[in-house]
C-alpha positions as CSV (number, residue, x, y, z in Angstrom):
1,M,-16.2,-19.8,-124.8
2,L,-13.3,-20.8,-126.9
3,K,-11.3,-18.0,-125.4
4,E,-12.1,-19.1,-121.9
5,I,-11.0,-22.7,-122.8
6,Q,-7.8,-21.3,-124.1
7,C,-7.2,-19.6,-120.9
8,F,-8.1,-22.8,-118.9
9,A,-5.4,-24.8,-121.0
10,G,-2.9,-22.1,-120.6
11,V,-3.2,-21.9,-116.9
12,A,-3.1,-25.7,-116.5
13,A,0.0,-25.8,-118.5
14,R,1.8,-23.0,-116.5
15,L,0.1,-23.5,-113.1
16,S,0.2,-19.7,-112.9
17,F,-2.3,-17.1,-113.8
18,S,0.3,-14.4,-114.4
19,G,2.4,-16.6,-116.7
20,A,-0.6,-17.8,-118.7
21,A,-1.8,-14.2,-119.1
22,A,1.7,-13.1,-120.4
23,D,1.6,-16.0,-122.9
24,L,-1.9,-15.0,-124.2
25,G,-1.2,-11.2,-124.1
26,L,-3.8,-10.6,-121.4
27,S,-3.8,-8.8,-118.0
28,Q,-4.0,-11.2,-115.0
29,P,-7.3,-9.8,-114.0
30,A,-8.7,-10.6,-117.5
31,M,-7.4,-14.1,-117.1
32,S,-9.0,-14.6,-113.7
33,Q,-12.3,-13.3,-115.1
34,A,-12.0,-15.8,-118.0
35,I,-11.5,-18.9,-115.7
36,T,-14.3,-17.7,-113.3
37,R,-16.7,-17.4,-116.4
38,L,-15.7,-21.0,-117.5
39,E,-16.1,-22.4,-114.0
40,R,-19.5,-20.8,-113.7
41,A,-20.5,-22.3,-117.2
42,A,-19.3,-25.7,-116.4
43,G,-20.6,-25.7,-112.9
44,V,-17.4,-26.9,-111.3
45,R,-14.2,-25.5,-109.8
46,L,-11.2,-26.0,-112.2
47,F,-8.4,-24.7,-109.8
48,D,-7.4,-24.5,-106.2
49,R,-5.6,-21.2,-105.7
50,T,-3.7,-20.2,-102.6
51,A,-1.2,-17.2,-102.3
52,R,1.7,-19.7,-103.2
53,E,0.4,-22.0,-105.7
54,V,-2.2,-23.0,-108.4
55,R,-3.4,-26.6,-108.6
56,L,-5.9,-28.3,-110.8
57,T,-8.8,-29.8,-109.0
58,A,-10.1,-33.3,-109.8
59,A,-12.6,-31.7,-112.1
60,G,-10.0,-29.6,-113.7
61,K,-7.8,-32.7,-114.5
62,A,-10.7,-34.6,-115.9
63,L,-11.8,-31.7,-118.2
64,L,-8.3,-30.8,-119.4
65,P,-8.0,-33.5,-122.1
66,Y,-11.5,-32.2,-123.6
67,A,-10.2,-28.7,-123.5
68,E,-7.1,-29.7,-125.4
69,Q,-9.3,-31.5,-128.0
70,V,-11.5,-28.5,-128.4
71,L,-8.3,-26.2,-129.0
72,E,-6.8,-28.8,-131.3
73,S,-10.1,-29.0,-133.5
74,A,-10.4,-25.2,-133.5
75,S,-6.8,-24.9,-134.8
76,A,-7.5,-27.6,-137.4
77,F,-10.7,-25.8,-138.5
78,S,-8.8,-22.5,-139.0
79,A,-6.0,-24.2,-141.0
80,E,-8.5,-26.0,-143.3
81,A,-10.6,-22.8,-143.8
82,A,-7.5,-20.9,-144.7
83,R,-6.5,-23.7,-147.1
84,L,-9.9,-23.8,-148.8
85,A,-10.0,-20.0,-149.0
86,R,-6.9,-19.8,-151.0
87,P,-6.8,-20.5,-154.8
88,T,-6.4,-24.2,-155.6
89,I,-5.4,-26.0,-158.8
90,H,-5.6,-29.8,-159.3
91,L,-2.5,-31.6,-161.0
92,A,-2.6,-35.3,-162.0
93,Y,0.8,-37.0,-162.5
94,P,2.2,-40.5,-163.0
95,P,3.9,-42.1,-160.0
96,L,7.3,-42.0,-161.6
97,V,7.5,-38.2,-161.4
98,G,6.1,-37.9,-157.8
99,A,9.2,-36.2,-156.5
100,L,8.8,-33.4,-159.2
101,A,5.0,-33.1,-158.4
102,A,5.8,-32.7,-154.7
103,R,8.4,-30.0,-155.7
104,I,5.9,-28.1,-157.9
105,A,3.4,-28.2,-155.0
106,R,5.9,-26.6,-152.6
107,R,6.9,-23.9,-155.0
108,M,3.2,-23.0,-155.5
109,A,2.6,-22.9,-151.7
110,G,5.5,-20.6,-151.5
111,R,4.2,-17.9,-153.8
112,T,2.6,-14.8,-152.8
113,P,-0.3,-15.2,-152.8
114,A,0.0,-19.0,-152.0
115,I,-1.7,-21.2,-154.5
116,G,-2.7,-24.7,-153.2
117,V,-2.0,-27.8,-155.4
118,E,-4.3,-30.9,-155.1
119,L,-2.2,-33.9,-156.3
120,S,-3.6,-37.0,-157.9
121,V,-1.6,-40.1,-159.0
122,A,-3.0,-41.3,-162.3
123,G,-1.9,-43.2,-165.2
124,R,-2.0,-41.7,-168.8
125,A,-5.5,-42.8,-169.5
126,A,-7.0,-41.8,-166.3
127,A,-5.0,-38.4,-166.3
128,S,-6.2,-37.7,-169.8
129,A,-9.9,-38.6,-169.0
130,A,-9.9,-36.4,-165.9
131,L,-8.3,-33.5,-167.9
132,E,-11.0,-33.8,-170.6
133,A,-13.8,-33.9,-168.1
134,G,-12.3,-30.9,-166.1
135,E,-11.7,-32.9,-163.0
136,V,-8.1,-31.7,-163.0
137,S,-6.6,-28.5,-164.1
138,A,-3.5,-30.0,-165.6
139,A,-1.5,-33.3,-165.9
140,I,1.9,-34.5,-166.4
141,L,1.6,-36.9,-169.3
142,A,4.0,-39.0,-171.3
143,T,4.4,-37.6,-174.8
144,P,3.1,-37.4,-177.4
145,A,0.1,-36.1,-175.5
146,P,-3.4,-36.2,-177.1
147,A,-3.6,-33.5,-179.8
148,R,-6.6,-31.8,-178.0
149,F,-4.4,-30.6,-175.1
150,V,-1.8,-27.9,-174.9
151,T,1.6,-28.9,-173.6
152,A,4.6,-27.1,-172.2
153,A,7.6,-27.7,-170.0
154,R,8.9,-31.0,-171.5
155,F,11.4,-33.1,-169.6
156,H,13.1,-36.4,-170.2
157,V,13.5,-39.5,-168.0
158,T,16.3,-41.8,-169.1
159,V,15.3,-45.4,-169.5
160,D,18.6,-47.4,-168.4
161,H,17.7,-50.6,-166.9
162,V,15.7,-53.8,-167.9
163,A,13.4,-55.5,-165.3
164,V,13.7,-59.2,-165.7
165,P,12.1,-62.1,-163.6
166,T,14.3,-63.7,-160.9
167,G,16.2,-66.6,-162.6
168,H,16.0,-65.2,-166.1
169,A,19.0,-66.0,-168.3
170,L,19.9,-62.4,-168.5
171,E,19.8,-61.7,-164.7
172,G,23.5,-62.0,-164.1
173,R,24.7,-59.9,-166.9
174,P,26.6,-56.9,-165.8
175,A,25.0,-54.7,-168.5
176,L,22.9,-55.3,-171.6
177,E,23.1,-54.0,-175.2
178,P,20.0,-53.5,-177.3
179,A,20.9,-56.5,-179.3
180,D,20.8,-58.7,-176.2
181,L,17.0,-58.3,-176.3
182,A,16.5,-59.8,-179.7
183,G,14.0,-62.7,-179.4
184,Q,12.7,-61.5,-176.0
185,V,9.2,-60.3,-175.3
186,L,9.3,-56.6,-174.3
187,L,6.5,-55.1,-172.3
188,T,5.5,-51.8,-174.1
189,P,3.3,-49.1,-172.9
190,G,0.8,-47.9,-175.7
191,S,2.3,-44.3,-175.7
192,R,5.8,-45.5,-176.5
193,P,7.1,-48.2,-178.8
194,W,10.7,-48.4,-177.5
195,A,12.0,-47.5,-180.9
196,G,15.4,-49.0,-181.5
197,L,14.9,-52.1,-179.2
198,P,14.6,-55.5,-180.8
199,G,12.3,-58.2,-179.6
200,H,8.6,-58.9,-179.6
201,R,6.0,-56.4,-178.2
202,R,3.5,-57.0,-175.7
203,M,1.2,-54.2,-174.6
204,A,1.5,-53.0,-170.9
205,P,-0.5,-50.4,-169.0
206,D,0.7,-46.8,-169.6
207,D,2.5,-45.2,-166.5
208,D,1.6,-48.3,-164.3
209,F,5.0,-49.7,-163.6
210,A,3.8,-51.6,-160.6
211,A,1.3,-53.6,-162.8
212,A,4.0,-54.0,-165.4
213,L,6.6,-55.3,-162.9
214,D,3.8,-57.9,-161.8
215,L,4.0,-59.0,-165.4
216,V,7.5,-59.3,-165.5
217,A,7.6,-61.5,-162.3
218,A,4.9,-63.6,-163.9
219,G,7.3,-64.2,-166.8
220,A,5.1,-62.3,-169.4
221,G,8.0,-60.2,-170.6
222,L,10.8,-57.9,-169.8
223,L,10.3,-54.2,-169.1
224,P,12.5,-51.2,-170.0
225,I,12.6,-49.0,-166.8
226,P,14.3,-45.8,-165.7
227,H,16.8,-46.0,-163.0
228,L,14.7,-43.3,-161.1
229,L,12.2,-46.2,-160.4
230,V,14.7,-48.8,-159.9
231,R,15.9,-46.9,-156.8
232,T,12.4,-47.1,-155.2
233,V,11.4,-50.8,-156.0
234,R,12.3,-53.7,-153.7
235,R,11.0,-57.0,-154.9
236,D,12.5,-60.5,-154.6
237,D,10.8,-61.8,-157.9
238,V,12.3,-59.0,-160.2
239,R,15.9,-58.1,-161.0
240,F,17.1,-55.0,-162.7
241,V,19.8,-55.1,-165.3
242,P,21.7,-52.1,-166.6
243,L,20.9,-51.3,-170.2
244,Q,23.4,-49.4,-172.5
245,A,20.8,-47.5,-174.7
246,P,21.6,-43.8,-174.2
247,D,18.8,-42.6,-176.7
248,L,16.1,-44.4,-174.9
249,R,14.0,-42.3,-172.7
250,I,10.5,-41.2,-171.8
251,T,9.5,-37.7,-172.5
252,Y,6.8,-36.1,-170.2
253,A,5.2,-32.7,-170.5
254,L,2.6,-30.6,-168.6
255,A,-0.7,-30.8,-170.4
256,W,-4.0,-28.8,-170.2
257,S,-7.2,-27.9,-172.0
258,K,-6.9,-24.6,-173.9
259,E,-10.6,-23.9,-173.0
260,R,-9.7,-23.8,-169.2
261,V,-6.8,-21.5,-168.9
262,T,-6.8,-19.4,-165.7
263,A,-4.2,-17.3,-163.8
264,E,-3.6,-20.3,-161.4
265,L,-2.8,-22.5,-164.4
266,L,-0.2,-20.0,-165.7
267,A,1.3,-19.9,-162.4
268,L,1.5,-23.7,-162.4
269,V,3.2,-23.7,-165.8
270,Q,5.8,-21.3,-164.4
271,A,6.3,-23.3,-161.2
272,V,6.9,-26.5,-163.3
273,Q,9.5,-24.8,-165.5
274,E,11.2,-23.4,-162.4
275,A,11.2,-26.9,-160.8
276,L,12.9,-28.5,-163.9
277,W,15.6,-25.7,-164.1
278,T,16.4,-25.9,-160.4
279,R,16.9,-29.5,-159.4
């Protein structure tokens, strides 16, 4: 019946049996037979045909949207079945490196054979737990990663701004030196102590910059932050001041469990390395 519905939609689009037959690679008699079978099954006439023109009947016009929905659902079914049939790997990543994660997924999809990548946004703690439980195949983690994981493909994200609450005394400075942060409370993720920066420390969620910026806006402290994130944040209650501290950076790596190495995982490692080399 799907073939007959496809023929119906094709003739309705063309208002021509010969044109629709050519589009679908059928002979005109085969197209006419398919429409006849569908009309008999539906119990209604779909087209009025004369020697000069083809027109949809009232019933044909009413049924055409349903036919298009059937064809759309069939196409979606086929696409989803093809996606499920191909090898798939699950990758957790922090929001900060979302562009890299997307680039990795595109590379994996372009392989022969293609490998699907299911992406999951997760902070360090959640990603480590998912990796430990086998819920994801690999994760991009801030280093040092837990010792139980294998890591490769390290890369650095420079931290070159400080987020301050609007109205803060440092807001109007053109740039800050590390010494300017003396006496300030710095929001510090558990996995990185911001070595070399003065100031008092207050713990902040790992890889959850949105939550940390809420703390900044509330006056709980200042947050060293990468320019990579500064470009994407638009808030009226937080300001970003350049920080001149060239050695300050976050190092990330791809991590996985040594007990769960597969061919797809090795392909992922290669794709990450290639994505890092070819920005």
